[in-house]
C-alpha positions in Angstrom: 0.2 -0.2 0.0 2.6 2.7 0.7 4.8 2.0 -2.3 1.6 2.3 -4.4 1.0 5.9 -2.9 5.1 7.1 -3.1 3.9 5.8 -6.6 1.3 8.9 -6.8 4.2 11.3 -5.6 5.5 14.2 -8.1 9.2 13.6 -8.8 9.6 17.1 -6.2 8.2 15.3 -4.1 10.8 12.4 -4.2 13.5 14.9 -4.9 13.1 16.6 -1.4 12.9 13.1 0.1 16.3 12.2 -1.0 17.6 14.8 0.1 16.2 14.3 3.4 18.1 11.4 3.4 14.3 9.7 3.0 15.3 5.9 1.5 11.9 4.7 0.1 12.0 8.2 -2.1 15.5 7.3 -3.0 14.3 3.8 -3.9 11.5 5.0 -5.7 13.0 7.7 -8.2 15.4 5.2 -9.0 12.7 2.7 -9.9 11.2 5.8 -12.0 14.1 7.1 -13.9 16.6 3.7 -14.6 15.1 2.6 -17.7 14.6 5.9 -19.2 18.1 6.8 -18.3 19.7 2.9 -19.7 17.3 4.1 -23.2 19.3 7.6 -23.9 22.5 6.1 -22.1 22.5 3.5 -24.8 22.1 5.8 -27.9 26.1 7.0 -27.1 27.4 4.0 -27.0 26.2 0.2 -27.8 27.8 -1.1 -24.6 24.9 -2.4 -22.2 26.8 -3.1 -18.9 28.5 0.1 -19.3 25.8 2.3 -19.4 24.3 -0.3 -17.0 27.1 0.9 -14.8 27.1 4.6 -15.7 23.5 4.8 -14.5 24.1 3.1 -11.3 26.9 5.7 -10.4 24.1 8.5 -11.5 22.2 7.3 -8.5 25.1 6.4 -6.4 26.3 9.5 -7.0 23.0 11.2 -6.2 22.3 9.4 -2.8 26.1 10.3 -1.7 25.8 13.8 -2.7 22.1 13.9 -0.7 23.0 16.1 2.0 24.6 19.0 -0.9 22.5 18.6 -3.8 20.3 21.7 -4.7 16.7 21.8 -5.3 15.9 21.9 -9.0 13.3 22.9 -11.4 13.3 19.3 -13.1 14.6 16.1 -11.7 14.6 14.3 -15.4 16.6 16.7 -17.2 18.9 17.0 -14.0 20.1 13.2 -14.2 20.1 13.0 -17.9 22.7 15.5 -17.6 24.2 14.0 -15.5 24.8 10.8 -17.0 25.2 12.6 -20.5 28.1 13.9 -18.8 28.7 10.7 -16.9 29.1 8.7 -20.7 31.4 11.5 -22.1 33.7 11.7 -18.9 33.8 7.5 -18.3 33.9 6.0 -22.3 37.3 6.9 -22.6 38.7 4.8 -19.3 36.8 1.8 -21.0 38.6 2.1 -23.8 39.9 4.1 -26.5 36.7 5.1 -27.8 36.6 9.3 -27.5 33.0 10.9 -27.4 33.5 14.5 -28.5 31.2 16.8 -31.1 30.7 14.1 -33.3 29.1 11.0 -31.4 27.2 8.4 -32.2 23.5 9.2 -31.3 21.4 5.5 -32.2 18.4 7.5 -34.4 16.6 4.3 -33.8 13.9 5.2 -31.8 10.1 4.9 -31.9 9.5 8.9 -33.1 7.7 8.0 -35.6 5.1 6.2 -32.6 4.8 10.0 -31.0 4.6 11.9 -34.8 2.1 8.9 -36.6 -0.1 7.1 -33.3 -3.1 6.2 -36.3 -0.8 5.9 -39.1 0.6 2.5 -40.0 1.4 3.4 -43.4 5.1 1.4 -43.6 6.0 3.4 -46.0 5.3 6.3 -44.3 7.3 4.7 -41.6 10.2 4.3 -43.7 10.7 7.8 -45.4 10.6 9.1 -41.4 13.4 6.5 -40.8 15.2 7.1 -43.2 14.9 11.1 -42.6 16.4 10.5 -39.1 18.9 8.4 -40.3 20.4 11.3 -42.3 20.6 13.9 -39.5 23.4 14.6 -37.6 23.8 13.0 -34.1 23.1 15.8 -31.9 19.9 16.9 -34.4 19.1 13.3 -33.8 19.6 13.5 -29.9 17.5 16.3 -29.7 14.8 15.2 -31.4 14.4 12.3 -29.3 15.0 14.9 -26.1 11.6 16.3 -27.4 9.5 14.3 -28.7 10.5 10.7 -26.9 11.4 12.2 -23.7 9.3 15.5 -23.9 11.6 17.8 -22.6 10.9 21.6 -23.1 13.9 23.6 -24.6 14.6 24.8 -21.2 14.7 21.3 -20.2 16.9 20.2 -23.3 19.3 23.4 -22.6 20.2 21.4 -19.5 20.5 18.5 -20.7 22.9 19.2 -23.6 24.8 22.2 -21.7 23.6 24.3 -24.8 21.9 28.1 -24.2 18.0 28.3 -25.1 18.7 29.9 -28.4 21.2 27.1 -29.3 18.0 24.7 -28.4 16.1 26.7 -30.9 18.8 27.0 -33.3 19.6 23.0 -33.6 15.8 22.3 -33.8 15.2 24.6 -36.2 17.8 22.6 -38.5 16.9 19.1 -37.5 13.0 20.2 -39.1 14.7 21.5 -42.2 17.0 18.7 -42.1 13.7 16.5 -41.7 11.9 18.4 -45.0 14.4 17.4 -47.4 13.2 14.1 -47.9 9.6 14.4 -46.9 7.5 13.8 -50.2 3.5 15.4 -51.2 2.2 12.3 -49.8 3.0 12.4 -46.4 3.4 16.2 -45.5 0.4 16.4 -43.0 2.7 14.0 -40.9 5.6 16.7 -42.0 3.0 19.5 -40.7 2.3 18.5 -37.8 5.6 17.4 -36.6 6.7 21.1 -37.0 4.1 21.9 -34.6 5.3 20.0 -32.3 8.7 20.9 -32.7 8.4 24.0 -32.5 5.0 25.1 -30.3 
């Protein structure tokens, strides 16, 4: 019964609980975000063990710093940023791979499901996937955060370490990149895409 009640607590309430050394709040926060963080991290480095370790390290560091961490307007973007920084920092220790501005970002996420829930056309699915595959890595990441994780511009800026204008510019470039591979019969889907991204 207690677990059911805790699941209804907001991120902010759980965060406050963690800051007050409440182990149940910490456990619920870990349960709420472990899979989301893993799904985000695996798009940078296709190494499940490495990403699992990074996610665990993020939560371990959070608990160890519980007495000194500040309040945050978005727990989700705080955790995503912490994971992103850890993946970039730790990857060089695990292998010779160096993640830099030319990092890889897997684009095989279900953004098309978010865009065309009522559409089942395999042709549209193929076109969306093709458009995504041609985008630069940072544009793929920003679309992932905007659509799949439903972050607003401020949260994306926090996660990616960009200013808000850079987020707008990057989203705009991503939309223009998508438009280059769209065709007439998918114009309505594209208009929906533009509306959601730039609202």
